[in-house]
N, C-alpha and C positions, 0 to 999 in steps of 0.2 A: 676816212671813211671809215662808219662799224657797218655790221650785220648782224641784226639781228634775226631770230627767227622763233612765230609764237606756232602752238601749235595745243589744241587741246587733247590731255589725259598723257598718263604718262608714257613709255613704249614700256611694252610687257615683257616685248619677247627679249630673251637678253641678245638673243646675237645680233637683232636689229640693233637694242642698244648701242653695242660693241661700233655694230659700223657708222651710225648715225656719230658718236664719238672719234671713232678715225678719220670723219671727214669734217669733222666740225674743229679736229687739231692740226689736220692739214689747212683749210681757210683760216686760220690764226696764225699759219706764218705769212698771211696777207695785207689783213684787217683782225680787230677787233671782233670780233662776234662770240653768241653766247644765243641759249633757248632755253625761253620762257615757257614755262608751259603752266597752264588754265585747267584748272579742276574743272572734271566734268560736273556738269549739275547733274543733280539727282532728276529724276522725269524725261531727260533728255529722248528718251528712246519711248516715252508711254503717250503716245496720239493727241491725249485732253490737255497733258502737259509743257506737249515739245517749243509753242510760242514764247511762255514763261520762261522757260530752262535757256531756249536761244538766246531771248535777252539779256538775262543774267549770266550766262556766258559770254554773250554782248558787249557788256558791258566791258566784264572782268578784258576782254583782250584787248576793248580801246584803248583803259588803264592803262595796259603793257606799253603803246605806241606810245615810242617820242613826238613829241607835238610835228617837228622838224623833220620827222624819219618819210622817205619816202615809201609809200607802202603798194605791196604785192602780195594779191590776194592769190589763193589757189582755186581757181572754179572750174568745173568741168566745161564750163559755156566761156573760158578766156581765153587769149591767142598761144596757136600752141607754136613754140620758138624752135630752134636750132640751137642747138648748144652755141654756135659761135653768134648769134642774133642776142640771144641772152648773157654772152661775153660782150657783145658789143652794147646792151643797154645799161650793162655795169660798169662800162666803161665810162659813157658816157653821163652817167652819176657821177662819177668820179670825176672829170671834170667840167661838169659843169659845177661841182663842189660840194655836191649835198656831200649832208653830214653823215650820211647813213639811208642802207637801206631792210626795211622790215615784208620779211616774206611770215605768210599768216596760213594755216594750213587748218580750217574746220575740225569740227566732229564729223561724225558718222551722218547725225541732221543738216548738215550747212552750217553757216553762221547767219549771226543777223541781219535785214538789211541796214543797219545801223552801221554793220559793218561793209559792206559791199558799198556800201557809199562812200566811206573815207577812203578807198584803197585807188590808191591813182594809176593800176593795172590788173587786170584780168589777167593771168596765167591757166594754162590747163598742160599738163604732162606730157595729156594724150587720150585720147578720144576713149580709150582702154579705160575698165575701172578699174584701183588695185586698194590694196588692202594701205588703211592707212600708216601704221607703219613700214609699208614698202612706201610709199609716197613721199615720207618722210625724208629717207634714206636716198631715194634717187633724186629729193631735191636740192639735198646737201653735197651729193655726189656731182649734179650739174656745178652745183655755184661753185665749185673747188675746180669741177672741169673750165668753168669760164675764167677763174682767174690763170690756171694755169696757162690756156688760152690770151688772156690779157697779157701778161708776163713771156709770151713763149715760148715754151715748157716744151718739151714732149711729154705725149700722154698719153696712153694707151688705145686705139680707136674698135 
């Protein structure tokens, strides 16, 4: 099994980027993993251009998704899972022989409807709003924590 993280735009803050890499390295002890960055589209924040920009970004996201992937989209309206429940979901996909899981974090204006339709599961990290760089780091930490749970490793609570 492999894990791919797809998100829109580079992580600009060097501290968040270092944490992302730290957790990605930890996850790679369990499964091959990678981060795929989709370029932000010009006009993504301009009201008159947002739909076209989302469509272009959505096409790039979907192009990066492997056809056989189980796709988890981070969505504020998605299910909120406890860490053990996320671990159970990942373990279930491993036990089913799923080749991989792709986690998608959209941009500031969300994702195109086509991306939402491709998602097999929608996950909300919290009912609170986080900056995207923080949400990425929290997601990576929770995926690492899930593998620690699956492998019965001690992890600070």
